[in-house]
N, C-alpha and C positions, 0 to 999 in steps of 0.2 A: 694329213692323210684322212680320208673319209672313214667314218666309224665302221661301215660294212667291210672295208678292206682290212681293218684291224681284226675284225671277227673272223674273216676268212683265213687270215694268217694264223690266228690262234687255233682254229679248227684244223688247219693243215699241219700244224705242229703237234696237235693233240692226237691225231690218228696214229702216226708211227710210234709215239711214246706209249700209247695204249697197247699197241701190238707188241712192243718190246716188253712192256710190263706183264702182259698175259703170257708171253713166252718165258719170261724170267720167273713167273709164278709157278708155271708147270715144271720148269727146270730148276735145279738148285740155284738159289740166288735171292736177293731182296726184291721180289717181284711185286708185292702188295703196295708198297709206297709209290713205285713207278706206275703201276696200274691206276691207282687212285689219282695221281697227278695227271696222267694222260686223259682220264675220263673228265676231270675237272677242266682241263684246257679245252677239250672237245665241246663240252656243254657250254662253257663260257663263250667259246667262239661262235657256236650256233646262235646263242642268245644275243650276242653283240651284233652279229650279222643281221638277225631279224629286226632288232631295234634300229639299227643304222639304216636299213632299207625303208622301214616305216617312217622314220623321221625325215628321210631324204626326199620324200614325195612332196611336190609342191603343186597346188591346184592351178589349172590353167585360168588365165584371167577372164576368158569368155566361154569356157566350157568346151568339152571335147566334140560336141555335135553342132557347133556354131558354123555358119557358112561365111562369116566375115573373114577377110584376108588378114594376114599377119601385118602389123604396122611397119615392120622393117622392110617388107617387100614393096611397099607403095612408093 
C-alpha cells in the first residue's frame, strides 16, 4: 500500500475521532483523551500523506519539455 494512501486513511479516521472527542469534551464524558487521539491521527495522516507524495515523484528520463517521443511508442 502506498505511503500516501496510509496517510489519507489515518487522516480520514482522525477527523471523526476529533469531532467525537470535541463533542465529548463539551458534553459530560472522557473527551480530552479522545480529542487528543483524534488530533494526533489527523496530524500524522496529513504528514504521512505529504511525505508519501513527495517521495513518490520520479523525474522523467528526458524532462517534461522534451520533444522526443516515448520509446514504447516507436
